[in-house]
VEXVEXLO-341600 format. One record per atom (N, C-alpha, C): x, y, z; residue in three letters; atom name. Coordinates in pm, whole numbers, m for minus. Layout:
BEGIN
       x       y       z   aa  at
       X       Y       Z  Ala  CA
...
END
This chain:
BEGIN
       x       y       z   aa  at
   11100   15220    9416  Met   N
   11065   15282    9544  Met  CA
   11087   15176    9659  Met   C
   11135   15253    9778  Pro   N
   11143   15155    9886  Pro  CA
   11006   15093    9928  Pro   C
   11015   14975   10005  Pro   N
   10898   14915   10053  Pro  CA
   10810   15004   10136  Pro   C
   10683   15006   10149  Gln   N
   10601   15093   10230  Gln  CA
   10559   15003   10324  Gln   C
   10562   15029   10451  Asp   N
   10508   14953   10581  Asp  CA
   10353   14978   10587  Asp   C
   10293   14852   10593  Leu   N
   10146   14874   10616  Leu  CA
   10092   14838   10744  Leu   C
   10189   14807   10828  Gly   N
   10163   14756   10959  Gly  CA
   10153   14626   10989  Gly   C
   10161   14562   11118  His   N
   10166   14435   11134  His  CA
   10257   14356   11072  His   C
   10391   14406   11037  Asp   N
   10487   14324   10966  Asp  CA
   10438   14303   10817  Asp   C
   10368   14398   10759  Arg   N
   10338   14375   10630  Arg  CA
   10384   14499   10546  Arg   C
   10451   14469   10414  Phe   N
   10506   14559   10336  Phe  CA
   10452   14531   10201  Phe   C
   10454   14660   10123  Val   N
   10413   14655    9977  Val  CA
   10527   14719    9908  Val   C
   10561   14667    9794  His   N
   10663   14729    9722  His  CA
   10611   14774    9590  His   C
   10600   14903    9550  Phe   N
   10542   14936    9415  Phe  CA
   10672   14958    9307  Phe   C
   10633   14909    9181  Met   N
   10743   14909    9094  Met  CA
   10668   14982    8956  Met   C
   10735   15047    8890  Lys   N
   10699   15122    8777  Lys  CA
   10650   15018    8673  Lys   C
   10542   15061    8580  His   N
   10493   14973    8492  His  CA
   10587   14934    8379  His   C
   10598   14812    8357  Asp   N
   10686   14778    8239  Asp  CA
   10850   14769    8290  Asp   C
   10873   14776    8415  His   N
   11019   14766    8462  His  CA
   11049   14645    8539  His   C
   11156   14637    8571  Gly   N
   11190   14504    8662  Gly  CA
   11211   14379    8600  Gly   C
   11291   14297    8652  Glu   N
   11322   14149    8582  Glu  CA
   11201   14078    8580  Glu   C
   11164   14032    8459  Gly   N
   11043   13936    8441  Gly  CA
   10920   14005    8435  Gly   C
   10918   14139    8424  Phe   N
   10794   14220    8425  Phe  CA
   10771   14294    8281  Phe   C
   10658   14284    8222  Arg   N
   10642   14326    8081  Arg  CA
   10478   14390    8094  Arg   C
   10462   14477    8006  Gly   N
   10323   14535    7996  Gly  CA
   10246   14404    7911  Gly   C
   10114   14427    7955  Val   N
   10028   14323    7896  Val  CA
    9929   14407    7781  Val   C
    9945   14380    7667  Gln   N
    9859   14423    7571  Gln  CA
    9720   14362    7570  Gln   C
    9622   14463    7561  Cys   N
    9501   14395    7577  Cys  CA
    9453   14347    7440  Cys   C
    9350   14262    7441  Phe   N
    9291   14188    7316  Phe  CA
    9139   14232    7310  Phe   C
    9092   14227    7214  Arg   N
    8949   14250    7174  Arg  CA
    8905   14132    7097  Arg   C
    8767   14105    7115  Glu   N
    8702   13998    7041  Glu  CA
    8615   14085    6934  Glu   C
    8618   14035    6812  Gly   N
    8514   14089    6720  Gly  CA
    8514   14028    6591  Gly   C
    8470   14094    6489  Cys   N
    8428   14026    6362  Cys  CA
    8520   14081    6260  Cys   C
    8607   13999    6190  Leu   N
    8702   14034    6086  Leu  CA
    8618   13992    5935  Leu   C
    8641   14087    5832  Ile   N
    8574   14034    5697  Ile  CA
    8709   14030    5611  Ile   C
    8731   13923    5559  Phe   N
    8823   13899    5466  Phe  CA
    8768   13896    5319  Phe   C
    8820   13982    5239  Leu   N
    8743   13996    5091  Leu  CA
    8841   13933    4985  Leu   C
    8790   13855    4903  Gly   N
    8862   13803    4791  Gly  CA
    8951   13699    4821  Gly   C
    8914   13600    4923  Val   N
    8974   13492    4949  Val  CA
    8942   13390    4826  Val   C
    9044   13336    4776  Pro   N
    9017   13221    4651  Pro  CA
    8932   13105    4717  Pro   C
    8835   13060    4626  Leu   N
    8746   12966    4686  Leu  CA
    8802   12849    4733  Leu   C
    8918   12801    4670  Asp   N
    8985   12678    4710  Asp  CA
    9065   12698    4841  Asp   C
    9085   12822    4890  Leu   N
    9140   12846    5026  Leu  CA
    9049   12879    5116  Leu   C
    8916   12896    5080  Arg   N
    8810   12947    5172  Arg  CA
    8775   12840    5259  Arg   C
    8841   12791    5353  Asn   N
    8800   12676    5448  Asn  CA
    8855   12699    5585  Asn   C
    8829   12637    5692  Thr   N
    8853   12658    5821  Thr  CA
    9001   12658    5852  Thr   C
    9076   12573    5786  Glu   N
    9211   12545    5824  Glu  CA
    9289   12662    5768  Glu   C
    9263   12704    5633  Asn   N
    9343   12823    5587  Asn  CA
    9294   12940    5646  Asn   C
    9180   12985    5666  Leu   N
    9131   13099    5740  Leu  CA
    9209   13118    5891  Leu   C
    9197   12998    5952  Arg   N
    9257   12990    6106  Arg  CA
    9403   13017    6087  Arg   C
    9479   12953    5983  Ala   N
    9624   12994    5961  Ala  CA
    9642   13148    5946  Ala   C
    9557   13207    5864  Ala   N
    9568   13348    5829  Ala  CA
    9561   13429    5968  Ala   C
    9445   13414    6014  Val   N
    9409   13489    6149  Val  CA
    9516   13447    6262  Val   C
    9575   13345    6283  Asn   N
    9659   13313    6397  Asn  CA
    9800   13371    6383  Asn   C
    9813   13432    6255  Thr   N
    9944   13523    6245  Thr  CA
    9933   13648    6317  Thr   C
    9819   13689    6352  Phe   N
    9801   13806    6445  Phe  CA
    9709   13806    6539  Phe   C
    9628   13702    6569  Gly   N
    9536   13689    6671  Gly  CA
    9499   13537    6702  Gly   C
    9363   13532    6751  Lys   N
    9326   13391    6785  Lys  CA
    9207   13358    6702  Lys   C
    9187   13274    6614  Phe   N
    9062   13233    6552  Phe  CA
    8956   13166    6621  Phe   C
    8832   13205    6623  His   N
    8734   13143    6710  His  CA
    8630   13058    6619  His   C
    8574   13126    6524  His   N
    8489   13033    6421  His  CA
    8460   13144    6299  His   C
    8399   13099    6192  Trp   N
    8362   13166    6086  Trp  CA
    8236   13117    6044  Trp   C
    8168   13223    5955  Ile   N
    8031   13174    5895  Ile  CA
    8069   13116    5752  Ile   C
    8063   12987    5773  Ser   N
    8090   12904    5649  Ser  CA
    7981   12895    5545  Ser   C
    7858   12921    5585  Asp   N
    7751   12931    5509  Asp  CA
    7690   13049    5460  Asp   C
    7788   13165    5443  Asp   N
    7760   13302    5405  Asp  CA
    7742   13286    5244  Asp   C
    7612   13320    5210  Pro   N
    7597   13332    5061  Pro  CA
    7682   13409    4965  Pro   C
    7746   13512    5014  Tyr   N
    7826   13589    4943  Tyr  CA
    7971   13540    4939  Tyr   C
    8018   13482    4845  Leu   N
    8147   13407    4839  Leu  CA
    8251   13479    4841  Leu   C
    8224   13620    4813  Val   N
    8338   13716    4797  Val  CA
    8391   13742    4932  Val   C
    8328   13723    5022  Arg   N
    8376   13765    5186  Arg  CA
    8365   13630    5269  Arg   C
    8463   13651    5360  Ser   N
    8484   13548    5454  Ser  CA
    8460   13627    5585  Ser   C
    8349   13611    5672  Val   N
    8317   13662    5802  Val  CA
    8387   13591    5914  Val   C
    8466   13633    5986  Ile   N
    8562   13564    6079  Ile  CA
    8538   13614    6217  Ile   C
    8510   13541    6304  Phe   N
    8506   13595    6470  Phe  CA
    8635   13548    6530  Phe   C
    8704   13657    6585  Ala   N
    8837   13627    6656  Ala  CA
    8876   13707    6749  Ala   C
    8982   13681    6824  Ser   N
    9041   13783    6906  Ser  CA
    9178   13844    6859  Ser   C
    9198   13978    6867  Phe   N
    9306   14030    6793  Phe  CA
    9356   14147    6892  Phe   C
    9485   14171    6885  Pro   N
    9530   14295    6982  Pro  CA
    9469   14427    6953  Pro   C
    9431   14507    7077  Glu   N
    9377   14617    7088  Glu  CA
    9478   14724    7004  Glu   C
    9406   14811    6930  Asp   N
    9479   14898    6857  Asp  CA
    9538   15007    6959  Asp   C
    9669   15045    6909  Ile   N
    9751   15122    7015  Ile  CA
    9708   15262    7005  Ile   C
END
């Protein structure tokens, strides 16, 4: 679109979403709780869980003293479902 005159020598230029050089859409992220089931006990530690979550999101923390060893409750940020 051509620049729109706002008066007093001010102009604004509107662009379509996700168009133009250097522009791209930003996908939203959500924060929430993930539950991983069946993680082997020797891999159930902060480093390994962080590595698994960081393949698709951002690891925050996990409940390491959960009495149920079959699950790992992890708090993380991850992409919003489209």
